[in-house]
C-alpha atoms as one frame of an Amber mdcrd trajectory, in Angstrom:
protein
  51.344 122.144 -66.595  50.718 121.103 -62.999  49.797 117.625 -61.777  47.823
 117.455 -58.517  48.200 114.014 -56.926  46.268 112.893 -53.872  46.975 109.510
 -52.305  44.449 108.169 -49.843  43.284 105.131 -47.941  39.579 104.513 -47.479
  37.996 102.463 -44.719  38.182  98.730 -45.539  35.506  97.570 -47.940  34.213
 101.067 -48.826  35.993 101.695 -52.133  32.914 101.104 -54.305  30.850 103.546
 -52.223  33.728 106.050 -52.241  34.046 105.771 -56.014  30.305 106.290 -56.457
  30.372 109.381 -54.194  33.423 110.760 -56.000  31.883 110.328 -59.435  28.548
 111.765 -58.309  30.173 114.913 -56.901  32.792 115.447 -59.599  31.533 113.956
 -62.833  27.920 114.849 -62.179  28.729 118.487 -61.506  27.781 121.055 -64.128
  30.492 123.367 -62.766  33.280 124.372 -65.146  36.631 124.400 -63.356  39.121
 126.904 -64.717  42.420 125.384 -65.771  41.434 121.731 -65.260  42.617 119.666
 -68.237  42.113 116.041 -67.140  41.274 113.989 -64.070  41.786 110.334 -63.030
  40.570 108.176 -60.148  43.046 105.310 -59.692  42.660 102.248 -57.480  45.731
 100.362 -56.286  45.699  96.754 -57.575  47.655  95.373 -54.601  45.953  97.440
 -51.877  42.298  97.843 -52.951  41.476 100.276 -50.127  44.102 102.723 -51.412
  44.312 104.862 -54.485  45.012 108.192 -56.096  43.153 111.090 -57.585  45.288
 112.773 -60.210  44.406 115.904 -62.097  46.212 117.925 -64.735  46.041 121.712
 -64.567  47.128 124.592 -66.756  48.603 126.684 -63.903  49.339 126.345 -60.189
  47.092 129.352 -59.532  44.155 127.428 -61.019  44.806 124.495 -58.655  45.040
 126.800 -55.655  41.816 128.611 -56.587  40.066 125.239 -56.952  41.323 123.993
 -53.570  40.117 127.188 -51.895  36.726 127.150 -53.636  33.505 126.416 -51.807
  32.722 123.813 -54.493  35.826 121.793 -53.585  35.433 122.209 -49.837  31.651
 121.902 -49.514  30.762 119.522 -52.345  33.695 117.294 -53.260  35.390 117.002
 -49.875  32.069 116.697 -48.081  31.090 113.802 -50.369  34.300 111.774 -49.992
  35.592 112.671 -46.518  33.402 110.082 -44.712  35.167 107.243 -46.547  38.756
 108.117 -45.643  40.559 106.199 -42.935  42.388 109.355 -41.864  45.225 108.702
 -44.268  45.632 110.918 -47.313  47.938 113.586 -48.653  48.141 115.855 -51.679
  51.139 117.082 -53.619  51.535 119.449 -56.555  54.045 118.581 -59.265  55.505
 120.432 -62.238  54.989 118.271 -65.327  58.371 118.223 -67.035  57.544 115.830
 -69.865  54.346 114.370 -71.281  53.706 112.131 -74.228  50.325 110.958 -75.455
  50.432 107.419 -76.757  47.978 106.498 -79.457  47.584 102.831 -80.258  48.225
 102.068 -83.886  45.617  99.459 -84.950  47.873  98.306 -87.800  50.561  97.136
 -85.335  49.923  93.759 -83.720
C-alpha cells in the first residue's frame, strides 16, 4: 500500500473556502479512481491555515496515473490552487504497518 501525503498552507482565513472547494471537487465527483482506498483532509489544530491531504493507494502506479490525469490537474488542482499561499509539498510513502482500531462499546 502507498500513502500519498500533501502538506500545504492556505492563505490566512481561507481554510473554510478551501475545504468547501476540495470537497466539491473530490467528494462530489462521480469519477472512480483506480487504486484509491481512502482519503483524508486534515487541518492542523495549532496552525489553522495549514493541513494535510492523505490518501491510501493500492499501488504506486495508481498514484502516478492519478497525478498525471486530466481530472487531477484540471479539476482538483484547479479548484484548490487559488487558496494556497505558495507553500505545499507531496510525498509518497510505503505503508509498512497498518492497524484498524475498532472501538469496543463494552469497554469504558
